[in-house]
C-alpha positions as CSV (number, residue, x, y, z in Angstrom):
1,M,121.0,285.0,29.7
2,V,122.3,282.2,27.5
3,C,121.2,280.9,24.1
4,G,121.8,277.7,22.3
5,I,122.1,278.0,18.5
6,I,121.7,275.2,16.0
7,A,122.4,276.3,12.4
8,S,122.5,274.8,9.0
9,S,125.6,276.8,8.0
10,H,128.4,279.0,9.3
11,H,126.7,281.9,7.5
12,D,123.4,281.2,9.3
13,M,125.3,280.9,12.6
14,G,126.9,284.3,12.2
15,R,123.6,285.9,11.2
16,A,121.9,284.3,14.2
17,E,124.6,285.7,16.6
18,D,124.2,289.2,15.0
19,A,120.4,289.1,15.5
20,L,120.7,287.9,19.1
21,E,123.1,290.7,19.9
22,E,120.7,293.2,18.4
23,A,117.7,291.7,20.3
24,F,119.4,291.2,23.7
25,S,122.9,292.6,24.3
26,A,126.5,292.0,23.3
27,I,127.6,288.4,23.4
28,D,130.3,288.1,26.1
29,C,131.1,284.4,25.8
30,R,130.9,281.8,23.0
31,S,131.3,278.1,23.1
32,E,133.4,276.3,20.5
33,E,131.4,275.3,17.5
34,T,130.6,271.6,17.3
35,A,128.7,269.2,15.1
36,F,125.1,268.7,16.1
37,D,125.0,265.0,15.5
38,Q,123.6,263.5,18.7
39,T,120.1,263.3,17.1
40,S,118.5,263.6,13.7
41,Y,115.5,265.6,15.1
42,Y,116.0,268.7,13.0
43,E,117.3,267.1,9.8
44,W,113.9,267.0,8.1
45,E,113.6,270.8,8.5
46,M,117.1,272.1,8.6
47,G,119.2,269.5,6.7
48,R,122.2,267.5,7.7
49,E,125.6,268.5,9.1
50,L,124.1,271.0,11.5
51,I,126.4,273.0,13.8
52,R,125.9,273.8,17.4
53,K,127.1,276.7,19.6
54,W,126.1,278.3,22.9
55,V,126.4,282.0,23.7
56,S,125.9,284.2,26.7
57,F,125.2,287.9,26.9
58,T,126.7,290.8,28.9
59,E,123.4,292.1,30.4
60,L,121.9,290.4,33.4
61,V,118.1,290.1,33.0
62,P,115.3,289.2,35.5
63,L,114.5,285.6,35.5
64,D,110.9,286.2,34.3
65,A,112.3,287.8,31.1
66,I,112.8,284.3,29.8
67,V,109.2,284.3,28.5
68,D,109.8,287.3,26.3
69,A,113.2,286.1,25.3
70,K,111.7,282.8,23.9
71,L,109.1,284.8,22.1
72,T,111.8,286.9,20.6
73,T,113.9,283.9,19.5
74,N,110.8,282.4,17.9
75,R,110.4,285.6,15.9
76,L,114.1,285.6,15.0
77,E,113.8,282.0,13.8
78,K,110.9,283.0,11.5
79,E,112.7,286.0,10.2
80,S,115.7,283.9,9.2
81,A,113.6,281.1,7.7
82,R,114.2,280.0,4.1
83,P,111.8,280.9,1.4
84,D,109.9,277.6,1.9
85,G,109.4,278.5,5.6
86,S,111.8,276.0,7.0
87,R,114.2,277.2,9.7
88,A,117.8,277.9,9.1
89,V,118.4,278.2,12.8
90,N,117.0,276.9,16.1
91,L,117.4,279.2,19.1
92,D,116.9,278.1,22.7
93,P,117.3,280.8,25.3
94,G,117.7,280.1,28.9
95,Y,119.3,281.4,32.1
96,I,121.9,280.3,34.6
97,V,121.7,280.8,38.3
98,A,124.1,279.4,40.8
99,S,122.2,276.1,41.1
100,R,120.9,275.3,37.6
101,L,120.5,276.0,33.9
102,V,116.9,276.6,32.8
103,L,115.8,276.5,29.2
104,A,112.6,278.0,27.7
105,T,110.6,275.9,25.2
106,T,107.2,275.9,23.5
107,K,106.8,272.2,24.0
108,D,104.9,270.9,27.1
109,Y,106.0,267.8,28.8
110,A,105.6,266.2,32.3
111,H,108.8,267.8,33.7
112,R,108.2,271.3,32.3
113,V,106.4,274.2,34.0
114,Y,104.1,276.5,32.2
115,L,105.2,280.2,32.5
116,G,102.7,281.9,30.3
117,K,102.2,283.0,26.6
118,G,102.8,279.4,25.4
119,I,106.2,279.1,27.0
120,Y,107.4,276.4,29.4
121,A,110.6,276.2,31.6
122,E,112.8,273.2,31.9
123,V,115.6,272.7,34.4
124,T,118.2,271.2,32.1
125,L,121.3,271.0,34.2
126,I,121.8,271.2,38.0
127,Y,125.0,272.4,39.7
128,R,126.1,270.1,42.5
129,A,129.4,269.2,44.0
130,G,131.3,271.8,41.9
131,E,130.0,270.9,38.5
132,F,126.9,270.7,36.3
133,H,125.0,267.5,36.0
134,P,122.5,266.5,33.3
135,L,119.1,265.1,34.2
136,E,117.2,262.1,32.7
137,W,115.5,264.5,30.2
138,T,118.5,266.7,29.4
139,Y,119.1,266.9,25.6
140,P,122.1,264.7,24.6
141,D,124.2,267.6,23.3
142,Y,124.0,269.2,26.8
143,H,125.8,266.1,28.2
144,G,129.1,266.8,26.4
145,H,132.2,268.5,27.6
146,V,131.7,271.5,25.3
147,A,128.3,272.3,26.8
148,L,129.3,271.5,30.4
149,D,132.5,273.5,30.1
150,F,130.7,276.5,28.6
151,F,127.9,276.6,31.2
152,T,130.4,276.2,34.0
153,G,132.4,279.2,32.7
154,V,129.2,281.2,32.4
155,R,128.1,280.2,35.9
156,T,131.6,281.2,37.3
157,A,131.3,284.7,35.6
158,Y,127.7,285.1,36.8
159,V,128.6,284.3,40.4
160,A,131.5,286.7,40.3
161,Q,129.3,289.4,38.8
162,L,126.8,289.0,41.6
163,S,129.6,289.2,44.2
164,A,130.9,292.4,42.6
165,D,127.4,293.9,42.7
166,D,127.1,293.3,46.4
């Protein structure tokens, strides 16, 4: 499993990572931290100068665990909210298989598939010809080298882990 984190401060980023490890399993890989400046979507709630990071976890989980993972990250967002109820972090769990990155979301759209309990799945990146490729609806920050390098590394580790388990 992987999770995207957008945070309003380094302190909130660290707290989010700790909470994710407690909820899921140890973090085994972290992307570099980057500015989340491709869109102003979260500014009204979280403020300016947001930071972005992606993490992956040691424990492999069944693909259908993504529904409960998204419900868990929604709870973690609420638990870390500011006194006024605004979020300090945004958490987007997903999973990687050999052919794609899938993210979980609560927002319906034409290209998303309903999974249950108010959660939808979106194929965000596809793996083809030795690399990940964004799709027309892929969030802008998933187009950059930090994201693509991170997910390629996670995919490589995932494929190796599957081969070792055979």
